C-alpha positions as CSV (number, residue, x, y, z in Angstrom):
1,X,-5.7,2.0,6.8
2,X,-6.3,5.2,8.9
3,X,-3.7,3.9,11.4
4,X,-1.1,3.4,8.6
5,X,-1.7,6.9,7.3
6,X,-1.5,8.4,10.7
7,X,1.7,6.6,11.5
8,X,3.2,7.8,8.2
9,X,2.2,11.3,8.9
10,X,3.7,11.2,12.4
11,X,7.0,9.8,11.0
12,X,7.0,12.6,8.4
13,X,6.3,15.2,11.0
14,X,9.1,13.9,13.2
15,X,11.5,14.1,10.3
16,X,10.5,17.7,9.5
17,X,10.8,18.7,13.1
18,X,14.2,17.2,13.6
19,X,17.2,19.4,14.3
20,X,19.1,20.2,11.1
21,X,22.4,19.0,12.7
22,X,21.0,15.5,13.1
23,X,21.3,12.8,10.5
24,X,19.2,13.3,7.4
25,X,16.4,10.9,6.6
26,X,15.2,9.6,3.2
27,X,11.5,8.8,2.9
28,X,9.8,7.0,-0.1
29,X,6.1,6.2,-0.7
30,X,4.8,4.1,-3.5
31,X,1.4,2.8,-4.7
32,X,0.9,0.2,-7.5
33,X,-2.3,-1.2,-8.9
34,X,-2.0,-5.0,-8.9
35,X,-5.6,-5.9,-10.0
36,X,-5.2,-8.8,-12.5
37,X,-6.2,-8.0,-16.2
38,X,-7.3,-11.6,-16.9
39,X,-9.6,-13.9,-14.9
40,X,-7.6,-16.0,-12.4
41,X,-8.7,-18.9,-10.2
42,X,-9.5,-17.9,-6.7
43,X,-8.4,-20.2,-3.9
44,X,-10.9,-20.9,-1.1
45,X,-14.0,-20.5,-3.2
46,X,-14.9,-24.2,-3.9
47,X,-18.5,-23.4,-4.9
48,X,-17.4,-21.0,-7.7
49,X,-17.6,-22.8,-11.1
50,X,-16.6,-19.8,-13.3
51,X,-14.0,-17.0,-13.2
52,X,-14.9,-13.4,-12.1
53,X,-17.2,-11.4,-14.3
54,X,-16.2,-7.8,-13.4
55,X,-13.9,-5.9,-11.0
56,X,-15.8,-4.2,-8.2
57,X,-12.7,-2.5,-6.7
58,X,-9.0,-2.4,-7.7
59,X,-6.3,-4.0,-5.6
60,X,-3.3,-1.9,-4.7
61,X,0.1,-2.6,-3.1
62,X,1.5,0.2,-1.0
63,X,4.9,0.7,0.5
64,X,6.6,3.1,2.8
65,X,10.4,3.1,3.0
66,X,12.5,5.0,5.6
67,X,16.2,5.3,5.4
């Protein structure tokens, strides 16, 4: 995770430091919570006989788009 954030920061810094005469860049960042609202079967846990009882941590999908 730290490597991803460091890489994104370096790309943003490179864009900011670029000469104004060069091609312009577009950057987009997005984060979406994808934690299921209802219990779902979990593959790979054969010993589990019931669905989850609570959510310990939310699951997020993150994207970085450079154009």
